[in-house]
DODREN-621088 format. One line per field, with one value per residue (C-alpha): x, y, z; residue in one letter. Coordinates in nm, 2 decimals. Layout:
BEGIN
px <- X/... $
py <- Y/... $
pz <- Z/... $
res <- A/... $
//
This chain:
BEGIN
px <- 10.20/10.27/10.35/10.59/10.76/10.80/10.94/11.18/11.30/11.30/11.49/11.17/11.20/10.97/10.88/10.90/10.93/11.25/11.07/11.01/10.63/10.58/10.87/10.79/10.44/10.55/10.81/10.56/10.32/10.57/10.83/11.15/10.97/10.74/10.83/10.77/11.06/11.28/11.17/11.23/11.57/11.66/11.54/11.75/12.06/12.02/11.95/11.61/11.41/11.32/11.32/11.09/11.06/10.71/10.58/10.43/10.17/10.17/9.96/10.20/10.01/10.14/10.04/9.88/9.69/9.34/9.18/9.39/9.30/9.17/8.95/9.21/9.48/9.72/9.70/9.79/10.17/10.12/9.95/10.21/10.49/10.32/10.26/10.62/10.79/10.88/10.74/10.41/10.43/10.10/9.99/9.96/9.67/9.61/9.38/9.23/8.89/8.90/9.11/8.79/8.60/8.86/8.89/8.74/8.97/9.28/9.19/9.14/9.48/9.66/9.73/9.67/9.59/9.64/9.41/9.57/9.26/9.01/8.71/8.74/8.81/8.50/8.29/8.40/8.35/7.99/7.92/8.06/7.85/7.54/7.61/7.66/7.31/7.13 $
py <- 9.84/9.83/9.46/9.51/9.80/9.60/9.31/9.53/9.74/9.47/9.14/8.95/8.64/8.50/8.13/7.96/7.60/7.44/7.33/7.70/7.66/7.99/8.20/8.06/8.19/8.53/8.57/8.47/8.74/9.03/9.21/9.38/9.71/9.59/9.67/9.31/9.22/9.46/9.32/8.96/9.05/9.23/8.92/8.69/8.91/8.92/8.55/8.61/8.32/8.04/7.73/7.44/7.10/7.02/6.72/6.78/6.54/6.43/6.72/6.97/7.07/7.07/6.77/6.87/6.64/6.57/6.79/7.09/7.05/7.39/7.43/7.58/7.32/7.58/7.77/7.45/7.53/7.81/7.58/7.31/7.56/7.69/7.35/7.24/7.53/7.51/7.86/7.80/8.14/8.30/8.33/8.70/8.76/9.09/9.01/8.67/8.63/8.26/8.23/8.34/8.02/7.81/7.99/7.70/7.45/7.66/7.74/7.37/7.29/7.57/7.78/8.16/8.38/8.76/8.95/9.29/9.44/9.25/9.47/9.47/9.11/9.03/9.26/9.08/8.74/8.84/8.96/8.64/8.43/8.63/8.58/8.21/8.18/8.33 $
pz <- 9.07/9.44/9.43/9.13/9.31/9.64/9.44/9.26/9.57/9.84/9.88/9.79/9.58/9.31/9.34/9.00/8.87/8.73/8.43/8.33/8.31/8.48/8.34/7.99/8.01/8.14/7.87/7.59/7.71/7.76/7.55/7.62/7.64/7.94/8.30/8.38/8.15/8.33/8.67/8.57/8.43/8.76/8.97/8.74/8.78/9.15/9.18/9.33/9.19/9.42/9.21/9.28/9.12/8.99/8.79/8.44/8.29/7.93/7.82/7.96/8.27/8.63/8.84/9.17/9.43/9.31/9.59/9.47/9.09/9.01/8.70/8.47/8.41/8.27/8.61/8.81/8.77/9.02/9.27/9.22/9.30/9.60/9.72/9.64/9.81/10.17/10.25/10.07/9.89/9.79/9.44/9.32/9.10/8.92/8.62/8.63/8.79/8.74/9.06/9.25/9.13/9.30/9.63/9.84/9.68/9.73/10.09/10.17/10.01/10.21/9.90/9.95/9.65/9.70/9.46/9.38/9.22/9.41/9.37/9.00/8.98/9.19/8.98/8.66/8.83/8.91/8.57/8.42/8.65/8.56/8.18/8.23/8.40/8.11 $
res <- M/R/F/V/T/D/L/Q/N/N/D/A/H/L/A/V/D/C/S/W/Q/I/L/G/E/Y/Y/R/K/I/S/E/Q/D/L/A/Y/E/I/L/A/L/L/A/K/Q/N/R/F/D/W/S/R/I/E/I/D/S/D/G/Y/A/I/V/P/P/E/C/A/I/Q/D/P/S/D/R/K/F/V/A/V/S/L/A/H/E/A/R/P/P/I/H/N/V/S/D/E/D/W/L/E/D/E/A/I/L/T/S/C/G/V/Q/V/I/H/H/C/E/A/E/L/R/R/R/F/Q/E/K/Q/A/R/S/R/T $
//
């Protein structure tokens, strides 16, 4: 919530791709009643999207250098935007523990992920790993 409030109240920008991979995913998962919808509308109205061009493969996934190819191809769009943007903005993660699996890859590529609920994500990640070993 702090991140959303900061994004809403400051002059922060949101890095997205020109092909609408990121915004398309957001809008498919939210409705007009969601706070996220209001935030995205505000950012659009205030022209606070930073648009980056990324390449998309024939399966609809963002193309990243092989050494930056995280396990979930549907999340590569976030990596591609971070790599394409001059400021190398971080990826903000609230609910997906899969980003923890790729920490070493992302660090070596110079892509930072900020986990907003890190303790909970790490707990769920450890549980997931324990289940996969059994």
